[in-house]
C-alpha positions in Angstrom: 0.0 0.0 0.0 3.0 2.3 0.5 3.5 2.2 -3.2 -0.1 1.9 -4.5 -1.5 4.8 -2.4 0.8 7.5 -3.6 0.4 6.3 -7.3 -3.4 6.5 -6.9 -3.1 10.0 -5.3 -0.9 11.0 -8.3 -3.5 9.8 -10.8 -6.3 11.5 -8.9 -4.4 14.8 -8.6 -3.4 14.7 -12.2 -7.1 14.1 -13.1 -8.1 17.2 -11.1 -5.3 19.3 -12.8 -6.2 18.2 -16.4 -10.0 18.4 -15.9 -9.6 21.8 -14.2 -7.6 23.1 -17.1 -10.2 21.8 -19.6 -13.1 23.3 -17.7 -11.3 26.6 -17.4 -10.5 26.7 -21.1 -13.9 25.4 -22.2 -15.7 28.0 -20.1 -13.7 30.9 -21.5 -14.1 29.6 -25.0 -17.9 29.3 -24.7 -18.3 32.7 -23.2 -15.8 34.7 -25.2 -14.1 32.2 -27.5 -16.3 32.7 -30.5 -15.5 36.4 -30.6 -11.8 35.6 -30.2 -11.9 33.1 -33.0 -13.7 35.4 -35.3 -11.0 38.0 -34.6 -8.4 35.4 -35.4 -10.2 34.5 -38.7 -10.0 38.1 -40.0 -6.6 39.3 -38.9 -4.5 41.2 -41.4 -1.2 40.0 -43.0 0.9 42.1 -40.6 3.1 39.6 -38.7 3.1 41.6 -35.5 -0.7 41.9 -35.4 -0.8 38.1 -35.9 1.8 37.7 -33.1 -0.2 39.8 -30.6 -3.5 38.1 -31.6 -2.1 34.6 -31.1 -0.5 35.6 -27.8 -3.7 37.2 -26.4 -6.0 34.5 -27.5 -3.8 31.8 -26.0 -3.4 33.7 -22.7 -7.2 34.0 -22.4 -8.2 30.5 -23.3 -5.1 28.9 -21.6 -4.3 26.5 -24.4 -1.8 26.9 -27.2 -3.0 23.6 -28.6 -6.5 25.0 -29.1 -5.1 28.1 -30.8 -2.9 26.1 -33.2 -5.8 23.8 -34.0 -7.9 26.9 -34.9 -5.0 28.2 -37.1 -4.7 24.9 -38.9 -8.5 24.7 -39.4 -8.7 28.3 -40.6 -5.8 27.9 -43.0 -7.5 24.8 -44.4 -10.7 26.8 -44.9 -9.0 29.7 -46.6 -9.8 32.1 -43.7 -6.1 32.6 -43.0 -3.2 32.5 -45.5 -0.1 30.4 -44.6 1.9 33.6 -44.2 -0.7 35.1 -41.8 -0.6 31.9 -39.7 3.1 32.3 -38.9 2.8 35.2 -36.5 -0.3 33.7 -34.8 1.6 30.4 -34.2 4.6 32.2 -32.7 2.3 34.3 -30.5 0.4 31.2 -29.3 3.8 29.7 -28.2 4.5 32.8 -26.1 1.0 33.0 -24.7 1.0 29.4 -23.4 3.7 30.4 -20.8 1.0 32.2 -18.8 -0.1 29.0 -17.1 3.3 28.3 -15.7 3.4 31.8 -14.3 0.0 31.4 -12.6 1.1 28.1 -11.1 4.5 29.4 -9.9 3.1 32.7 -8.5 -0.1 31.4 -6.8 0.6 27.7 -6.3 3.2 27.7 -3.6 3.0 30.9 -1.7 0.0 29.9 0.6 -2.2 27.0 1.4 -3.9 26.2 -1.9 -6.9 24.4 -0.5 -7.8 27.4 1.7 -9.1 29.2 -1.5 -9.4 26.4 -4.1 -12.4 24.6 -2.5 -14.4 27.8 -2.0 -13.6 28.8 -5.6 -14.9 25.4 -6.9 -18.1 25.9 -4.8 -18.7 29.4 -6.1 -18.1 28.2 -9.7 -20.5 25.3 -9.3 -23.4 27.5 -8.0 -22.8 29.9 -11.0 -23.1 26.9 -13.4 -26.7 26.1 -12.2 -27.9 29.7 -13.0 -30.0 29.7 -16.2 -28.2 32.7 -17.7 -25.7 31.3 -20.2 -22.8 33.7 -19.7 -22.9 33.2 -15.9 -22.9 29.4 -16.5 -19.8 29.6 -18.7 -18.1 31.9 -16.2 -19.0 29.5 -13.4 -17.5 26.6 -15.3 -14.3 28.6 -15.9 -14.1 29.5 -12.2 -14.7 26.0 -11.1 -12.0 24.8 -13.4 -9.6 27.3 -12.0 -10.3 26.0 -8.5 -9.9 22.4 -9.6 -6.6 23.2 -11.2 -5.2 24.3 -7.9 -6.8 21.4 -6.1 -4.9 19.1 -8.5 -1.8 21.1 -7.9 -2.2 20.8 -4.2 -2.5 17.0 -4.5 0.6 16.9 -6.7 2.5 18.9 -4.2 1.5 16.5 -1.5 2.4 13.4 -3.5 5.7 14.6 -5.1 7.8 14.4 -2.0 10.8 12.2 -1.3 8.7 10.3 1.3 5.9 9.5 -1.2 7.3 9.1 -4.8 10.9 10.0 -4.3 12.0 6.5 -5.3 10.5 7.1 -8.8 11.4 10.7 -9.5 14.4 11.7 -7.5 17.0 12.4 -10.3 19.4 15.0 -9.0 22.1 14.3 -11.5 22.9 17.0 -14.0 25.0 15.0 -16.5 24.4 14.7 -20.2 22.5 11.4 -19.9 20.2 12.8 -17.2 19.4 15.9 -19.3 18.7 13.7 -22.3 16.4 11.5 -20.2 14.5 14.5 -18.9 14.2 15.9 -22.4 12.7 12.6 -23.7 10.4 12.4 -20.7 9.1 15.9 -21.5 8.3 15.0 -25.1 6.4 11.9 -24.4 4.4 12.9 -21.3 3.4 16.2 -22.9 2.3 14.4 -26.0 0.3 11.9 -23.8 -1.3 14.7 -21.8 -1.9 16.9 -24.9 -0.9 19.9 -22.7 2.5 21.5 -22.2 0.8 23.7 -19.6 -0.2 20.7 -17.5 3.3 19.2 -17.8 4.9 22.5 -16.8 2.8 22.5 -13.6 4.0 19.0 -12.9 7.7 19.9 -13.5 7.3 23.1 -11.3 5.8 21.0 -8.5 8.5 18.3 -8.6 11.3 20.9 -8.8 9.8 23.0 -5.9 9.7 19.8 -3.7 13.3 18.9 -4.5 12.6 15.8 -6.6 14.5 17.0 -9.6 17.4 19.4 -10.2 17.2 22.7 -11.9 19.0 21.3 -15.0 16.7 18.4 -15.2 13.6 20.6 -14.9 14.9 22.8 -17.7 15.5 19.7 -19.9 11.9 18.5 -19.2 10.5 21.9 -20.0 12.4 22.0 -23.3 11.1 18.6 -24.2 7.6 19.5 -23.5 7.7 22.1 -26.2 8.3 19.3 -28.8 5.5 17.2 -27.2 3.1 20.1 -27.4 3.2 19.9 -31.3 1.0 16.8 -31.2 -2.3 18.7 -31.4 -1.3 20.7 -34.5 0.0 17.5 -36.2 -3.3 15.6 -35.5 -5.3 18.6 -36.6 -3.4 18.7 -39.9 -4.1 15.1 -40.9 -6.4 15.0 -44.0 -6.2 18.8 -44.5 -4.9 20.7 -47.5 -1.2 21.4 -48.2 -1.2 24.9 -46.6 -2.9 23.6 -43.4 -0.3 20.9 -43.1 2.4 23.5 -43.7 1.1 25.6 -40.8 1.4 22.6 -38.6 5.0 22.0 -39.9 5.8 25.7 -39.1 4.6 25.1 -35.5 6.9 22.1 -35.2 9.8 23.9 -36.8 9.4 26.8 -34.3 9.7 24.5 -31.3 12.4 22.2 -32.8 14.6 25.1 -33.8 14.3 26.8 -30.4 14.9 23.5 -28.5 18.0 22.6 -30.5 19.4 26.1 -30.0 18.7 25.8 -26.2 20.3 22.4 -26.0 23.4 23.4 -27.9 23.9 26.4 -25.6 22.3 24.6 -22.6 24.4 26.0 -19.7 24.8 29.6 -21.1 21.0 29.5 -21.7 20.3 28.5 -18.1 22.7 31.2 -16.9 20.8 33.8 -18.9 17.5 32.6 -17.3 19.0 32.8 -13.8 20.3 36.3 -14.6 16.8 37.5 -15.7 15.0 35.9 -12.7 14.6 38.2 -9.6 16.9 36.8 -6.9 19.2 35.2 -9.5 20.9 32.0 -7.9 18.7 32.4 -4.8 15.5 32.8 -6.8 12.4 30.6 -6.3 12.9 27.6 -8.6 9.2 27.7 -9.6 9.6 31.3 -10.8 12.9 30.3 -12.5 11.2 27.5 -14.5 8.4 29.9 -15.6 11.1 32.4 -16.7 12.9 29.7 -18.7 9.7 28.9 -20.5 9.0 32.5 -21.4 12.7 33.3 -22.3 12.8 30.2 -24.6 9.7 31.2 -26.5 10.6 34.9 -26.7 14.1 34.3 -28.0 12.8 31.8 -30.6 10.2 34.4 -31.8 12.8 37.2 -32.0 15.0 35.1 -34.1 12.4 33.5 -36.4 9.7 36.2 -36.8 11.9 38.4 -39.2 12.4 35.2 -41.2 8.7 34.7 -41.9 9.0 34.5 -45.7 12.0 32.0 -45.7 10.1 29.8 -43.1 7.0 29.8 -45.4 9.2 28.8 -48.4 10.9 26.0 -46.3 7.5 24.7 -45.3 6.5 24.5 -49.0 9.6 22.5 -49.7 8.8 20.1 -47.0 5.1 19.8 -47.8 4.4 19.5 -51.6 1.4 21.1 -53.3 -1.9 19.0 -53.3 -2.4 17.0 -56.5 -4.9 18.9 -58.7 -8.0 16.9 -59.4 -9.2 16.6 -62.9 -12.8 17.4 -62.0 -13.8 20.2 -59.7 -15.3 18.8 -56.6 -16.1 20.2 -53.1 -15.2 18.6 -49.8 -15.8 19.8 -46.3 -14.7 17.0 -43.9 -15.6 17.1 -40.2 -12.6 16.1 -38.2 -13.1 16.0 -34.4 -10.1 16.4 -32.2 -11.4 15.4 -28.8 -9.1 17.4 -26.6 -9.3 20.7 -28.4 -12.6 20.7 -30.2 -14.6 23.9 -30.3 -18.0 24.5 -31.8 -17.1 28.0 -32.8 -14.1 26.9 -34.9 -16.4 24.5 -36.8 -19.1 27.1 -37.3 -16.7 29.7 -38.7 -15.4 27.1 -41.1 -19.0 26.3 -42.2 -19.7 30.0 -42.6 -16.7 30.3 -44.9 -18.0 27.4 -47.0 -21.5 29.1 -47.2 -19.9 32.3 -48.4 -18.2 30.4 -51.1 -21.5 28.7 -52.0 -23.1 32.2 -52.3 -20.3 33.3 -54.6 -20.9 30.3 -56.9 -24.7 30.9 -57.0 -24.1 34.6 -57.8 -21.8 33.6 -60.7 -24.6 31.4 -62.0 -27.1 34.3 -61.8 -24.6 36.5 -63.8 -24.8 33.9 -66.5 -28.5 34.5 -66.8 -27.9 38.2 -67.4 -25.4 37.4 -70.1 -27.9 35.0 -71.7 -30.7 37.6 -71.8 -28.4 40.1 -73.6 -26.6 37.6 -75.9 -29.1 35.1 -77.1 -26.9 33.4 -79.7 -25.2 30.0 -80.4 -22.0 31.2 -78.8 -23.8 31.5 -75.5 -24.8 27.8 -75.7 -21.2 26.8 -76.4 -19.8 28.9 -73.5 -22.4 28.4 -70.8 -24.3 25.1 -71.2 -21.7 22.8 -69.8 -20.3 25.4 -67.5 -23.7 25.9 -65.9 -24.3 22.2 -65.5 -20.9 21.8 -63.8 -21.7 24.8 -61.5 -25.1 23.2 -60.6 -23.4 19.9 -59.7 -20.8 21.7 -57.6 -23.5 23.6 -55.6 -25.3 20.2 -55.1 -22.0 18.9 -53.6 -21.7 21.9 -51.4 -25.2 21.5 -50.2 -24.6 17.9 -49.3 -21.2 18.4 -47.7 -22.1 21.6 -45.7 -25.4 20.1 -44.5 -23.6 16.9 -43.3 -20.9 19.1 -41.6 -23.5 21.2 -39.7 -25.4 18.1 -38.6 -22.1 16.8 -37.2 -21.6 20.1 -35.4 -25.0 19.6 -33.6 -23.4 16.7 -31.8 -20.9 19.0 -30.0 -21.7 20.8 -26.7 -23.1 24.3 -27.5 -25.2 27.1 -26.2 -28.8 27.7 -27.2 -27.7 30.6 -29.3 -25.2 28.5 -31.2 -27.8 25.8 -31.7 -30.2 28.4 -33.2 -27.4 29.7 -35.4 -26.6 26.3 -36.8 -30.3 25.8 -37.5 -30.4 29.1 -39.5 -27.3 28.1 -41.4 -29.0 24.8 -42.4 -32.0 26.8 -43.8 -29.6 29.2 -45.7 -27.8 26.3 -47.3 -31.2 24.8 -48.4 -32.2 28.2 -49.9 -28.9 28.6 -51.8 -29.3 25.1 -53.3 -32.8 25.9 -54.4 -31.6 29.2 -55.8 -28.9 27.4 -57.9 -31.7 25.1 -59.2 -33.7 28.2 -60.3 -30.6 29.8 -61.9 -29.8 26.6 -63.8 -33.4 26.1 -65.0 -33.5 29.7 -66.2 -30.3 29.3 -68.1 -31.7 26.1 -69.7 -34.9 28.0 -70.7 -32.8 30.6 -72.4 -30.7 28.0 -74.2 -34.0 26.3 -75.2 -35.3 29.5 -76.7 -32.1 29.9 -78.7 -32.2 26.3 -79.9 -35.8 26.6 -81.1 -35.1 30.0 -82.6 -37.9 31.6 -80.6 -38.2 35.4 -81.1 -39.1 38.0 -78.4 -39.8 41.6 -79.0 -36.9 43.9 -78.3 -38.9 45.8 -75.7 -39.5 42.5 -73.8 -35.8 41.8 -73.5 -35.1 45.4 -72.5 -37.8 45.2 -69.8 -36.1 42.1 -68.4 -32.8 43.9 -67.8 -34.0 46.2 -64.9 -35.8 43.3 -63.4 -32.6 41.2 -63.5 -30.7 44.1 -62.1 -33.0 44.4 -59.1 -32.6 40.7 -58.3 -28.8 41.0 -58.8 -28.8 43.9 -56.2 -30.7 41.6 -53.8 -28.1 38.8 -54.4 -25.3 41.3 -53.7 -27.0 42.3 -50.5 -27.1 38.7 -49.4 -23.5 38.2 -50.3 -22.3 41.2 -48.3 -24.3 40.1 -45.2 -24.2 36.3 -45.5 -22.3 35.8 -42.3 -23.7 38.7 -40.2 -26.9 39.1 -38.2 -29.2 41.5 -40.0 -30.6 44.4 -38.2 -34.3 45.2 -38.5 -33.4 48.2 -40.7 -31.6 45.9 -43.1 -34.5 43.4 -43.0 -36.8 46.3 -44.0 -34.4 47.0 -47.0 -34.6 43.3 -48.0 -38.4 43.5 -47.8 -38.4 46.6 -50.1 -36.3 44.7 -52.6 -38.6 41.7 -52.4 -41.7 43.9 -52.9 -40.1 45.6 -55.9 -39.3 42.3 -57.5 -42.9 41.1 -57.0 -44.3 44.2 -58.5 -42.0 44.0 -61.5 -42.9 40.3 -62.0 -46.6 41.1 -62.0 -46.2 43.8 -64.6 -44.1 41.6 -66.9 -46.5 38.7 -66.7 -49.5 41.0 -67.3 -47.8 42.3 -70.4 -47.0 38.8 -71.7 -50.6 37.7 -71.2 -51.9 40.7 -73.2 -49.7 39.6 -76.0 -51.0 36.1 -75.8 -54.5 37.5 -76.1 -53.4 39.5 -79.1 -52.3 36.3 -80.9 -48.6 36.1 -80.0 -46.7 32.8 -80.3 -47.9 30.7 -77.3 -44.7 28.7 -76.8 -42.5 31.8 -76.8 -44.8 33.7 -74.4 -45.1 30.8 -71.9 -41.4 30.3 -71.9 -40.9 34.1 -71.3 -43.4 33.9 -68.3 -41.5 30.9 -67.0 -38.2 32.8 -67.1 -39.9 35.7 -65.2 -41.3 33.4 -62.6 -37.9 31.6 -62.0 -36.1 34.9 -61.6 -38.8 36.0 -59.1 -38.2 32.7 -57.2 -34.5 33.7 -56.8 -35.7 36.9 -55.2 -37.9 34.8 -52.8 -34.8 32.7 -51.9 -32.9 35.9 -51.1 -35.7 37.2 -48.9 -36.0 33.9 -46.9 -32.2 34.0 -46.4 -32.6 37.5 -45.1 -35.1 36.3 -42.6 -32.8 33.5 -41.5 -30.0 36.0 -41.0 -32.2 38.0 -38.5 -32.6 34.9 -36.2 
């Protein structure tokens, strides 16, 4: 029992630590994470803006793994370029050091359980309140308390009396440093958290189980192990997404090799920068090492952004170009770092692309009305059929993706948003059907040499222009919530289209009564009706965007 009891205490304390960190990160991400991720998805190409963005997001959500997973996902979706991702990745690596500072500053200066248990209690009671933001805040607070309960347990178990026979490695020789480095890699990869492993290392060093040199080697190794999340997130993604993961690995490998080559001078620099120097608190010293390591790596590598991108392209070759254009949106779930907001943002990007494709199809209608000749058939018949097939693929893939998203934990607001997105995707697919049918009607009229009065074609042009304006309105606002004022504008456009349609149909019927060609007039009326249906699709999308 002298061996079993400490090991069970270690497992339980580690469980508290890891689950506390997960609760804290999840709570923050659910309350503010979506805004943070949207900010990440629209950053500029400025490397310093990207650096600060990655740093701040990681400091807030307490997980560089989550940030790098977002980066890989957004690069894959085309929301971030490979070049933009470099600064964010470097910033995330600096931001992740905040957890070590929290542990070293608050974890050993007073009795942890004196405040950790009340914090867990306060957090729990906030989670049972109906208001969503308070629930998320409560979850984060409860996770914060559990983190320190786990740290308290680790502090009690990592003593020479308890587990000293397993961990007491005071040697500072080359082999001990190499062993510590390897341990850091594998345990961090196993835990999926360099922050959690840093807390463990700080606790062991503070209790005298490992030497300063060994703690430093373990910390350096943890930086390599932390790359596991980016690597897993990149599996099955496009070339640029895989390159962003490679850049994350290169950052940590480069910095680690540099630190190992100049190991003792590097440790001397850390001691020099730590308040108290040789007499400094070893917990603070380890946190300083983590921060200095990341900062030096960033200072060296950030100015080399473009060569790093080029090197990543040499390592990861371009994707093979498919002969036929096809659309794929695969749902990949990474259990430890998954976030509904990341998936929703990726789906929104796909919906914006779908809107662009449908808009292009509508433009082909306008071309057909003005150029009713054989050349139009040659240029647009097969092109329109391919576009319709592509939109059908988008409809299927995005719908499947959103349904998968519904299986993830989410707020009521997020559930409602996903429901609206599903409706919008259905409307866009129906709109593409209307566009394709209209193009086929125009081609049919050309094939059969149907003639229309010049004034009829001229009257169609302002009608088409009104619908085009509505489509452009939808495209500009496809991923934003419409205000009541904008919904009123959408209603005005819809009313204008309806009035135009009634006038055009009325004129066509009068010509029928006057003896005009029946087939030509019925086809003309069908074209008018299909175009009006596109306006209806636009208005229903507008209504979905107000939910």
